[in-house]
N, C-alpha and C positions, 0 to 999 in steps of 0.2 A: 470427516467434517464437510459441511455444506459450504458453498461459496460465501454465503453471508457470515457464517461462523469464522471462516478463514480471514475474511477482511476485518471483522470485529476484533479478532485476536491480533491482527497486525496493528490496528489502531491502538489497542490496549497496550501492547508491548512497546510501541513507539511513544505513547504518552508517558509510560513509566520512565523511559530513558530521557525524555524531554524534561522531566522534573529534576533529574540530576544535572543536566546540561541545558538550561533553558535558552541559551543564546545560540544553540547549534541549529543553523538554518535548515540543514538537511532534514532533521526531525520534523520541523515545522512544515516543510514541503511534503514530506511523506504523509503526514496526517491530512493535509489538504487533499492530496491525491486519493488517499484511501477513503476519505469521507465522500468525495465525489463518486468513487467506484461503488461504495455502499449505497449511495442514493440511486445509482443506476440499477443495482441489483434489487433494491426494495421497491423500485418503481416510483419513487418520489421525484426523480429527475428523468425527463424524457429525452433530453438533448444528449446524444451519444457522441457528439462531434469531438469531444476532448479525450475520448478513450485512447486514441493513438498518441496522446501527449503524456500518458502515464509512464514514468520512468523509474518506478520503485525497484524494478529488477536490476536496473543499472546501478542504483545506489547499493543494492544488496551485494552485488559482485565487487564493485569498486571500493566501497567503504566498510562493509561489515562481514564479508566472507570469512576472514581470518579472526577478527576481533570479537565478533558477536554472531556466531553461526546460527543461533536460534532465530534472531531477527532476520538474518539473511535468508534463511529457509522460508519463513512465512512471507517475506516480501517477494521472493521469487514465485511463490504460489499465487500471490495477489497479482503479480504481473501476468501470469499465465491466464488467470481469470479475465483480466482486462483485455488481453489479446483475443481470447475466445469470444468475448462479448462484442469486440469490434468487428468480428467476422460475421456476426448475425445480421 
């Protein structure tokens, strides 16, 4: 999968879970962070200054590693993408 496909999958999985628990703030935060990451990847956002503020990998390990391994895995992949982009 390409970085854009990974991030889109992360958004899609999180949106599905948000429908089941609409008040879960962590899902809302993840979606905002992944939308920002997607906008960096697709070139619609040029300001990369917030890449180091992306913490979806932290959420993956702390909140979802045991209870939702599919989401945890994709979020860790998204975190890796954000980290690599921040180094460019």
